[in-house]
N, C-alpha and C positions, 0 to 999 in steps of 0.2 A: 504494500500500500504506500502511496506517496506520502511524504512527510507533511503532517499538519503544521508543524512548527515552521518549516521552510516556506510553505505556501502562505502562511499568515504574514511572514516577513516580506515575501514577494509582493503581496497585495498592499502592504503598508508602504513600502519603498516606492512603488509605482502608482500609488493612489488609485488602484483599480476599483475599490469600493465606491469611489466618487464618480466613476464613469457611468454615463447614461447608455446602457446597452440597448435601449429601445431606439436610439438614433443610429448607432453604428457598433460593430464589434470592436473589441479591444485587441490590438495587435501587440504582441510581446515577443521579443527576440531572445535568443540564448544569452547574449551578452548582458541583457537586463537581469535575467535570472541569475547568472553567475555573479554579477555585482551585488545583488540583494542577498545572496547566500554565502558569500566569500568567507565569512567569519565562522561558519559552522564547521565542525570537525568531522562528523560522520559523512561518508561518501553518499549515503542515501539522502542526506539533507542538502547536498550541494551539486550533485551530478544531474545535469539537465535531462539527459536521456532517462534516468530513473524517475525524476520528478514528473516528467510529462507522460510516463507510461500509465495510462488509465484505460485498461481493457474492459472494465465492467464498473458498475456503480459501487461495488465493494472496494474498488481501487481508488475511488475519488476521495480527495481530502474533504474534511468536514465543511470547509468554506465553500467548496463547489456544490455540495449537496444543499447547504443552507440557502445559497443564492441561485440554485438551479442553473449552474453553469457547466459547460463542457469545453474541452479543447479540440481544435481542429488544426491539422498541419496546414500551413499556408505555402511555405517553400522551405528549403533546407535552412534551418536556423531560425525560423519564424513560426509562431503559432497564433491562432486567433481564438477568442472566446467571448 
């Protein structure tokens, strides 16, 4: 399961909670994820590939479930939700 702690930090640093998803999706790139999680020690808390792997609802971090969000790959290094 993706790290709840890491995703809370990613949302905070990138002001994702303030984004109006009804107007447009939010685009996030791997560099933004790396910057937000650089101080974490565990690989699972800072590795972009692991954080973005969400194959089922059980794999989604709590913040995604709460806000009914999901990730879509846009292009190599970018995701949208």
